[in-house]
C-alpha positions as CSV (number, residue, x, y, z in Angstrom):
1,M,58.5,-112.5,-1.2
2,I,57.8,-108.8,-1.8
3,S,59.4,-107.5,-5.0
4,R,61.5,-104.4,-5.6
5,R,58.7,-103.2,-7.9
6,H,56.2,-103.4,-5.0
7,F,58.7,-101.5,-2.8
8,L,58.9,-98.7,-5.4
9,E,55.2,-98.5,-5.9
10,Q,54.6,-98.5,-2.1
11,A,57.3,-95.9,-1.6
12,G,55.5,-93.6,-4.1
13,A,58.7,-93.2,-6.3
14,L,58.3,-91.5,-9.6
15,A,59.5,-94.8,-11.0
16,T,60.6,-94.1,-14.6
17,G,63.9,-95.8,-15.3
18,L,63.5,-98.2,-12.5
19,L,59.9,-99.4,-13.4
20,L,59.9,-98.8,-17.2
21,G,63.2,-100.5,-17.8
22,E,66.9,-99.8,-17.7
23,D,67.0,-97.8,-20.9
24,A,64.0,-95.4,-20.2
25,F,65.0,-91.8,-20.7
26,A,63.2,-90.4,-17.6
27,L,63.7,-89.1,-14.2
28,P,65.1,-91.4,-11.5
29,A,63.3,-92.4,-8.3
30,T,63.2,-89.0,-6.5
31,N,61.5,-86.5,-4.3
32,L,60.0,-83.1,-5.1
33,S,63.4,-81.4,-4.7
34,T,64.9,-83.2,-7.8
35,P,67.0,-80.6,-9.7
36,A,66.7,-80.1,-13.5
37,L,68.7,-82.9,-15.2
38,V,70.5,-82.9,-18.5
39,D,68.2,-84.3,-21.2
40,P,70.3,-86.7,-23.4
41,N,68.2,-85.9,-26.4
42,T,69.3,-82.3,-26.3
43,L,73.0,-82.9,-25.6
44,A,75.1,-83.1,-28.8
45,P,76.6,-86.6,-29.2
46,Y,80.1,-87.4,-30.4
47,V,81.6,-84.0,-30.0
48,D,84.5,-85.0,-27.6
49,P,87.4,-87.3,-28.5
50,L,87.6,-90.5,-26.5
51,P,90.2,-90.1,-23.7
52,L,92.6,-93.0,-23.4
53,P,93.7,-93.9,-19.9
54,E,96.9,-92.5,-18.6
55,R,99.5,-95.1,-17.7
56,A,100.5,-95.2,-14.1
57,V,104.3,-94.7,-13.5
58,S,106.1,-96.4,-10.6
59,Q,107.9,-94.1,-8.2
60,A,110.5,-96.5,-7.0
61,M,111.5,-100.2,-6.6
62,R,110.8,-101.8,-3.2
63,P,111.5,-105.3,-1.7
64,D,109.0,-107.9,-2.8
65,P,107.0,-109.0,0.2
66,D,107.2,-112.6,-1.0
67,A,110.9,-112.5,-1.8
68,P,112.7,-109.6,-0.1
69,S,115.9,-110.3,-2.0
70,R,114.3,-109.0,-5.2
71,S,112.5,-105.7,-5.9
72,V,109.1,-104.9,-7.4
73,P,107.7,-101.6,-8.8
74,Y,106.1,-99.3,-6.2
75,Y,103.3,-96.9,-7.1
76,R,101.9,-94.1,-5.1
77,I,98.3,-93.3,-6.2
78,A,96.2,-90.6,-4.5
79,M,92.4,-90.4,-4.3
80,E,91.4,-86.8,-4.6
81,E,88.6,-84.4,-5.7
82,I,88.9,-83.1,-9.3
83,H,86.9,-81.0,-11.6
84,V,86.6,-82.2,-15.2
85,K,84.7,-81.3,-18.4
86,V,82.8,-84.5,-19.3
87,H,81.2,-82.9,-22.3
88,R,82.0,-79.9,-24.5
89,D,78.8,-78.1,-23.7
90,L,78.7,-78.7,-19.9
91,P,80.6,-76.9,-17.1
92,P,83.3,-78.9,-15.3
93,T,81.9,-81.7,-13.1
94,R,83.1,-82.4,-9.6
95,L,84.4,-86.0,-9.4
96,W,86.6,-88.1,-7.2
97,G,89.6,-89.6,-9.1
98,F,93.1,-91.0,-8.8
99,N,96.2,-88.9,-9.4
100,G,94.0,-86.2,-11.0
101,V,92.0,-88.3,-13.4
102,S,88.8,-90.3,-13.4
103,P,88.8,-93.1,-14.3
104,G,92.2,-93.6,-12.6
105,P,95.5,-94.3,-14.4
106,L,95.9,-97.7,-16.1
107,I,98.2,-100.0,-14.2
108,E,100.0,-102.4,-16.4
109,T,102.3,-105.3,-15.4
110,R,103.3,-108.9,-16.4
111,S,102.1,-112.1,-15.0
112,N,104.1,-113.2,-11.9
113,Q,105.7,-109.8,-11.7
114,G,104.2,-108.4,-8.6
115,L,103.9,-104.7,-7.6
116,L,103.0,-102.5,-4.6
117,V,100.5,-99.7,-4.6
118,E,100.2,-97.1,-1.8
119,W,96.6,-95.9,-2.0
120,N,96.5,-92.4,-0.4
121,N,93.2,-90.9,0.7
122,H,93.3,-87.2,-0.1
123,L,89.6,-86.8,-0.4
124,P,87.5,-84.1,1.3
125,L,86.2,-84.7,4.8
126,K,82.5,-84.3,3.6
127,H,80.8,-86.4,1.0
128,F,78.9,-84.6,-1.8
129,L,76.5,-87.5,-2.5
130,P,73.6,-88.6,-0.3
131,I,74.7,-91.0,2.5
132,D,72.2,-93.4,4.0
133,Y,73.2,-93.6,7.6
134,T,70.8,-96.5,8.2
135,L,72.8,-99.0,6.1
136,H,75.0,-101.4,7.9
137,G,78.5,-100.0,8.4
138,S,77.5,-96.5,7.4
139,G,76.2,-95.0,10.7
140,R,76.8,-91.5,12.0
141,D,79.5,-93.0,14.3
142,V,81.9,-93.4,11.3
143,P,83.4,-90.8,9.1
144,E,81.4,-89.7,6.0
145,V,84.4,-90.2,3.7
146,R,86.3,-93.4,3.9
147,S,87.8,-95.7,1.3
148,V,89.5,-99.0,0.7
149,I,90.6,-100.2,-2.7
150,H,89.8,-103.7,-4.1
151,L,91.5,-105.1,-7.2
152,H,88.6,-106.8,-8.8
153,G,89.6,-110.2,-10.2
154,G,93.1,-110.1,-8.6
155,R,94.6,-113.2,-6.9
156,T,95.5,-111.1,-3.9
157,P,96.6,-111.8,-0.3
158,P,93.7,-111.1,2.1
159,T,95.5,-108.2,3.7
160,S,95.6,-106.4,0.3
161,D,92.2,-107.4,-1.0
162,G,90.2,-104.4,0.1
163,Y,88.0,-105.9,2.8
164,P,85.1,-103.5,3.1
165,E,85.5,-102.9,6.9
166,E,89.2,-102.1,6.5
167,W,88.6,-98.6,5.2
168,Y,90.8,-95.6,6.1
169,I,90.0,-91.9,6.4
170,T,91.2,-88.8,4.7
171,G,94.9,-88.3,5.5
172,K,95.6,-92.0,5.8
173,S,96.9,-94.6,3.3
174,A,97.2,-98.3,2.8
175,T,99.9,-100.2,0.8
176,C,98.7,-103.3,-1.1
177,H,100.7,-106.1,-2.6
178,Y,99.5,-107.5,-5.9
179,P,101.6,-110.6,-6.8
180,C,99.7,-111.0,-10.2
181,R,100.2,-114.8,-10.3
182,Q,97.5,-115.3,-12.9
183,D,97.0,-115.4,-16.6
184,A,97.0,-112.3,-18.8
185,T,93.7,-110.4,-18.4
186,M,92.1,-107.1,-17.7
187,L,91.2,-106.4,-14.0
188,F,90.0,-103.2,-12.5
189,Y,90.4,-101.4,-9.2
190,H,87.7,-99.6,-7.3
191,D,86.5,-98.4,-4.0
192,H,85.1,-101.1,-1.7
193,S,84.2,-99.3,1.5
194,M,81.3,-100.6,3.6
195,G,78.1,-98.7,3.1
196,T,79.4,-96.0,0.7
197,N,80.9,-98.1,-2.1
198,R,78.1,-97.2,-4.5
199,L,78.6,-93.5,-3.9
200,N,82.4,-93.5,-4.1
201,V,82.4,-95.4,-7.4
202,Y,79.6,-93.2,-8.8
203,A,81.8,-90.2,-7.8
204,G,84.6,-91.7,-10.0
205,L,86.8,-94.1,-7.9
206,Q,87.6,-96.8,-10.4
207,G,90.4,-97.6,-12.9
208,L,91.8,-100.4,-15.1
209,F,94.6,-102.9,-14.4
210,L,96.2,-105.0,-17.3
211,I,98.2,-108.1,-16.8
212,R,100.2,-109.4,-19.8
213,D,102.0,-112.7,-20.4
214,A,104.0,-114.6,-23.0
215,A,101.1,-116.8,-24.1
216,E,99.1,-113.7,-25.0
217,D,102.2,-112.0,-26.7
218,A,102.6,-115.0,-29.0
219,L,99.1,-114.5,-30.5
220,H,100.1,-111.1,-32.0
221,L,96.8,-109.5,-31.2
222,P,96.2,-105.8,-32.1
223,S,98.3,-103.7,-29.7
224,G,99.5,-100.2,-29.1
225,K,97.0,-97.7,-30.5
226,Y,95.0,-100.6,-31.9
227,E,94.1,-101.8,-28.4
228,L,91.5,-99.6,-26.7
229,P,90.7,-100.0,-23.0
230,L,87.1,-98.8,-22.5
231,I,85.3,-98.3,-19.2
232,I,81.5,-97.8,-19.9
233,Y,79.3,-96.4,-17.2
234,D,76.1,-94.3,-16.8
235,R,75.4,-91.2,-14.8
236,Y,72.8,-88.5,-14.2
237,L,74.0,-84.9,-14.6
238,R,72.3,-81.8,-13.5
239,Q,72.1,-78.9,-15.9
240,D,75.0,-77.2,-14.0
241,G,77.1,-80.2,-15.0
242,Q,77.2,-81.8,-11.6
243,L,76.5,-85.4,-10.7
244,H,73.0,-86.2,-9.5
245,Y,72.5,-89.4,-7.5
246,P,68.8,-90.3,-7.0
247,V,67.3,-90.8,-3.5
248,S,64.3,-92.6,-2.2
249,P,61.2,-90.7,-0.9
250,V,61.4,-92.8,2.3
251,P,62.2,-90.3,5.1
252,G,65.7,-90.7,6.5
253,K,66.5,-93.6,4.1
254,P,67.7,-92.2,0.8
255,W,69.0,-95.6,-0.5
256,V,67.5,-96.7,-3.8
257,P,67.6,-100.3,-5.2
258,E,69.4,-99.4,-8.4
259,V,70.6,-96.4,-10.4
260,F,70.2,-96.2,-14.2
261,G,71.6,-92.9,-15.4
262,N,70.4,-91.5,-18.7
263,L,73.8,-90.5,-20.0
264,V,76.6,-92.9,-20.8
265,M,80.2,-92.1,-20.3
266,V,83.3,-93.9,-21.8
267,N,86.7,-93.3,-20.1
268,G,85.3,-90.1,-18.5
269,K,83.5,-88.5,-21.5
270,V,79.8,-88.4,-22.4
271,M,79.2,-90.0,-25.8
272,P,82.7,-89.5,-27.2
273,Y,84.1,-90.4,-30.6
274,H,87.3,-92.2,-31.6
275,E,89.0,-92.0,-35.0
276,V,90.1,-95.5,-36.2
277,E,91.7,-97.0,-39.3
278,P,90.0,-99.5,-41.5
279,R,91.6,-102.5,-39.8
280,K,91.2,-104.7,-36.8
281,Y,91.1,-103.3,-33.2
282,R,91.2,-105.0,-29.8
283,L,88.6,-103.5,-27.4
284,R,89.0,-104.2,-23.7
285,I,85.6,-103.4,-22.3
286,L,84.5,-103.1,-18.6
287,N,81.0,-102.4,-17.5
288,G,81.8,-99.9,-14.8
289,S,78.2,-99.0,-14.0
290,N,76.6,-99.2,-10.6
291,G,73.6,-101.2,-11.8
292,R,73.0,-101.0,-15.5
293,F,73.4,-104.0,-17.8
294,Y,74.6,-103.2,-21.4
295,R,73.5,-105.1,-24.5
296,L,76.3,-103.9,-26.8
297,T,76.0,-103.7,-30.6
298,F,78.2,-102.0,-33.2
299,G,76.5,-100.2,-36.1
300,E,73.8,-102.3,-37.9
301,N,74.6,-105.6,-36.0
302,M,78.2,-105.6,-37.1
303,Q,79.9,-108.9,-36.2
304,F,82.8,-109.0,-33.8
305,H,84.8,-111.8,-32.2
306,V,84.9,-112.3,-28.4
307,I,88.3,-113.5,-27.5
308,G,88.2,-113.2,-23.7
309,S,86.1,-112.6,-20.6
310,D,86.7,-111.7,-17.0
311,Q,89.8,-113.8,-16.3
312,G,91.5,-113.9,-19.7
313,L,91.4,-115.5,-23.1
314,L,88.8,-118.0,-24.2
315,R,89.7,-121.3,-25.9
316,A,88.7,-119.9,-29.3
317,P,87.2,-116.7,-30.7
318,V,83.4,-116.5,-30.6
319,P,81.6,-114.5,-33.4
320,L,78.7,-112.4,-32.1
321,A,76.7,-109.3,-33.1
322,R,75.6,-108.5,-29.6
323,I,76.9,-109.1,-26.1
324,E,75.4,-108.4,-22.7
325,L,77.6,-107.3,-19.8
326,S,76.5,-106.9,-16.2
327,P,78.3,-104.6,-13.8
328,G,81.8,-105.8,-13.1
329,E,82.0,-108.1,-16.2
330,R,84.6,-107.6,-18.9
331,A,84.8,-108.5,-22.5
332,D,87.8,-108.7,-24.8
333,L,86.7,-108.2,-28.4
334,I,88.3,-108.0,-31.9
335,L,86.4,-105.6,-34.2
336,D,87.4,-105.4,-37.8
337,F,86.7,-102.0,-39.4
338,S,88.3,-103.0,-42.8
339,Q,85.0,-103.0,-44.6
340,C,83.9,-99.7,-43.0
341,A,86.2,-97.2,-44.6
342,G,84.7,-93.7,-44.5
343,Q,81.8,-94.7,-42.2
344,N,80.8,-93.8,-38.7
345,I,80.0,-96.8,-36.5
346,E,77.9,-96.3,-33.4
347,L,78.4,-98.4,-30.2
348,T,74.9,-98.6,-28.6
349,S,73.0,-100.5,-26.0
350,D,69.3,-100.7,-27.1
351,S,68.3,-97.0,-27.2
352,L,71.4,-95.7,-25.4
353,R,74.1,-94.0,-27.4
354,I,77.6,-94.9,-26.0
355,M,80.3,-93.8,-28.5
356,Q,81.1,-93.4,-32.2
357,F,84.0,-94.9,-34.2
358,R,85.0,-92.7,-37.2
359,V,86.7,-94.9,-39.7
360,S,89.2,-93.3,-41.9
361,K,88.9,-93.5,-45.7
362,A,92.7,-94.1,-46.1
363,S,93.9,-97.6,-46.5
364,A,95.6,-99.3,-43.5
365,S,98.0,-102.2,-43.2
366,D,97.0,-104.9,-40.8
367,A,99.3,-107.8,-40.0
368,N,97.0,-109.0,-37.1
369,E,95.0,-112.2,-37.7
370,I,92.3,-113.5,-35.5
371,P,93.8,-116.8,-34.1
372,K,91.7,-119.9,-34.5
373,L,92.9,-121.1,-31.1
374,L,93.7,-118.8,-28.2
375,R,94.6,-121.0,-25.2
376,R,93.8,-124.3,-23.5
377,I,91.0,-124.3,-21.0
378,D,90.3,-127.5,-19.2
379,R,86.8,-127.9,-18.0
380,I,86.6,-128.9,-14.3
381,P,84.6,-132.1,-13.9
382,A,82.0,-132.4,-11.1
383,S,84.0,-135.4,-9.8
384,A,86.9,-133.1,-8.9
385,T,84.8,-131.2,-6.3
386,V,84.7,-132.0,-2.6
387,R,81.5,-130.2,-1.7
388,T,78.4,-128.6,-3.1
389,R,76.9,-125.5,-1.3
390,R,73.4,-124.3,-2.0
391,L,73.0,-120.5,-1.5
392,T,70.1,-118.1,-2.1
393,L,69.7,-114.5,-3.3
394,D,66.9,-112.8,-1.3
395,E,65.2,-109.5,-0.8
396,H,62.8,-108.2,1.9
397,L,60.5,-105.3,2.4
398,N,60.0,-103.7,5.8
399,L,56.3,-102.9,5.8
400,A,56.7,-100.5,8.8
401,D,58.6,-97.9,6.9
402,Q,58.6,-99.3,3.3
403,S,62.4,-99.7,3.4
404,M,64.1,-102.7,1.7
405,D,67.1,-104.9,2.2
406,M,68.8,-107.7,0.3
407,M,70.7,-110.7,1.5
408,L,72.8,-113.6,0.5
409,N,71.4,-116.9,1.8
410,N,69.1,-114.8,4.0
411,T,72.1,-114.0,6.2
412,P,73.1,-110.5,7.2
413,W,76.7,-109.3,6.8
414,H,77.6,-109.3,10.5
415,A,76.5,-112.9,11.1
416,P,79.2,-115.5,11.7
417,I,81.0,-116.8,8.6
418,T,79.2,-119.9,7.2
419,E,81.2,-120.6,4.0
420,K,84.7,-121.9,4.8
421,P,86.2,-123.8,1.9
422,I,89.5,-125.5,2.3
423,L,92.5,-124.1,0.5
424,N,93.4,-126.0,-2.7
425,T,90.0,-127.7,-2.9
426,T,87.2,-127.3,-5.4
427,E,83.5,-126.8,-4.7
428,I,80.3,-126.4,-6.6
429,W,78.2,-123.4,-5.6
430,E,74.5,-123.6,-6.5
431,I,73.2,-120.0,-6.4
432,I,69.4,-119.8,-6.3
433,N,67.9,-116.5,-7.3
434,L,64.6,-115.9,-5.5
435,T,64.3,-112.3,-6.6
436,E,62.9,-110.7,-9.8
437,D,66.2,-109.4,-11.1
438,T,69.4,-110.8,-12.6
439,H,72.3,-110.4,-10.1
440,P,76.0,-110.3,-11.1
441,I,77.6,-112.4,-8.4
442,H,81.4,-111.8,-7.8
443,L,83.7,-113.9,-5.6
444,H,86.9,-112.3,-4.4
445,L,90.3,-114.0,-5.0
446,V,89.1,-116.9,-7.1
447,R,88.3,-117.6,-10.7
448,F,85.6,-120.1,-11.6
449,Q,83.7,-121.8,-14.4
450,L,80.0,-121.7,-15.1
451,L,78.5,-125.2,-15.1
452,D,74.9,-124.6,-16.1
453,R,71.6,-122.8,-15.3
454,R,68.1,-124.1,-14.8
455,R,64.8,-122.5,-14.1
456,I,63.1,-123.4,-10.8
457,D,59.8,-122.9,-9.1
458,S,60.7,-120.0,-6.8
459,A,57.3,-120.2,-4.9
460,A,58.0,-123.9,-4.1
461,Y,61.4,-123.1,-2.8
462,L,60.2,-120.2,-0.7
463,D,57.4,-122.4,0.7
464,D,59.4,-125.3,2.0
465,K,62.8,-125.2,0.2
466,S,61.6,-127.7,-2.4
467,L,63.8,-127.6,-5.5
468,V,61.3,-128.0,-8.4
469,F,62.9,-127.6,-11.9
470,M,60.8,-125.9,-14.6
471,G,62.8,-126.5,-17.7
472,D,65.9,-128.1,-19.2
473,T,69.4,-127.5,-18.0
474,V,71.0,-124.7,-20.0
475,L,74.8,-125.0,-20.6
476,P,77.0,-121.9,-20.8
477,A,77.0,-119.8,-23.9
478,T,80.3,-120.2,-25.7
479,H,81.5,-116.8,-24.7
480,E,80.7,-117.7,-21.0
481,S,82.7,-120.9,-21.1
482,G,86.1,-119.4,-20.1
483,W,87.3,-118.4,-16.6
484,K,85.0,-115.9,-14.8
485,D,85.0,-113.9,-11.6
486,T,81.5,-112.4,-12.0
487,I,78.5,-114.3,-13.2
488,Q,75.0,-113.3,-14.1
489,V,72.4,-115.2,-12.0
490,P,69.0,-114.7,-13.7
491,P,65.7,-114.6,-11.7
492,G,64.0,-117.8,-10.8
493,T,67.0,-119.9,-11.7
494,M,69.7,-122.1,-10.1
495,T,73.0,-121.1,-11.5
496,R,75.9,-123.5,-10.8
497,I,79.5,-122.6,-10.7
498,V,82.6,-124.7,-10.0
499,V,85.2,-122.9,-7.9
500,P,88.8,-123.9,-7.3
501,F,89.8,-122.2,-4.0
502,H,93.4,-121.6,-4.9
503,G,95.7,-118.7,-3.8
504,Y,95.7,-117.8,-0.2
505,A,94.0,-118.8,3.1
506,G,92.2,-115.9,4.8
507,R,89.0,-113.9,4.8
508,Y,87.4,-112.6,1.6
509,V,83.9,-111.7,0.5
510,W,81.3,-112.6,-2.2
511,H,78.6,-110.2,-3.2
512,C,76.2,-108.9,-5.9
513,H,78.0,-106.4,-8.1
514,V,75.0,-104.1,-8.4
515,L,76.6,-101.6,-6.0
516,E,73.4,-100.5,-4.4
517,H,72.6,-104.1,-3.5
518,E,76.1,-104.7,-2.2
519,D,75.8,-101.7,0.1
520,N,72.6,-103.0,1.5
521,E,73.6,-106.4,2.9
522,M,73.9,-108.4,-0.4
523,M,77.4,-109.2,0.6
524,R,78.9,-111.9,2.9
525,P,82.4,-112.7,4.1
526,Y,83.8,-116.2,3.4
527,E,87.0,-117.7,4.7
528,I,89.4,-120.0,3.0
529,V,90.9,-122.2,5.7
530,P,94.3,-123.9,5.5
531,S,94.4,-127.5,4.3
């Protein structure tokens, strides 16, 4: 195995944030033509108010594809180029958004109340970020600008799931049906086009999707202005305010393994602030970055309660002072500002400033209590499974030109489908990480539970596929014990998940949610076959 670090060193990258760590404030992997970038240490923090996501408004009612005798809301949402001031002291930034905003409008619905969205591609014909034409599905024989939207975490029919090869070009559209037959939770939608997904999301194509239900309503959690949806993501900005996406020095192959920007944005603003009352708030947080992991803390290790993860509420609140989120993961938190009247509370990730909460001095009423129990979650026993699959996470260096690719189970995207679970059965997937990085692994359509993790001898496995354990079995942390759709798979470990394949028969995908990895073969189709 040749590591990503070796790839960067051999490529002669000016490594910085990639080699020194995610939170290094330095230049990205680059070439000599790198423009002057905004230095986060010279940009005034907390001068812009936090934007709250606009609510999407349905244009009409249309027949429900599952029951034509009834109607469901129909939304028309356009992907388009926009220019937005992301910071008070910077010129407007060119972005790609939905209906004039980036992140896109928040779509809100109820469990079991489906809806239709017509996603219209009104984007320019030329991309403004660096395309790598050598990546699979991204050759010069396909249009530069193409898109297809995936509802991440949605229990969605295969024809509406956003299969990466089912992209459409500028001037075209696709209508997707989202039945929303799932528990209350926060999902998100984003571009999922083969080969350019990382660029399109970096340009701004993502937004939130909330599902509510009666069980959540009965808990009387903070709501209205006391519930804050937050998409956190990092970017590089040039001094003219425009996005900078780093490139490799390998000629003709600009792809880089990860992008760790040195400025953090929340809901479209760089280091914003939000005025709050001294009372409890509900924070719905998404890590919307391409590759950065966040280790979130509030103030001086202020305690909060985790009440939910990717696929909804936990069994009970979990008190923490720090939480790590990988790209694609969500966290549902209750933060109590009642003891912070008159203070400014920073949300940070290690050395990165994210946003500031300005707590009013005025007293505030608060009828919301943190429930002791949230909902019932039955753990799935191993005896309920019908099969165990062993799958690897791999990466390879091409010594001829110093380029790199990544794979799932050492199998390229276009190879025949090898994972074919049967509808309404449950399997254990043992995911063995033979790389040096933690990978957030996402399965489309399904939700799953983390069983455990265990360190392995990677060298032994690479030598002859011997599975040699190096330590004790580690059970899920309490805040990871709920339903998930994206799971962190640490290096040199076997991470086991138990997956009920419920919903629909058809073709879906599973992949790493570091978008640079996903765009470079770390994605595979799988097919749920009828029982």
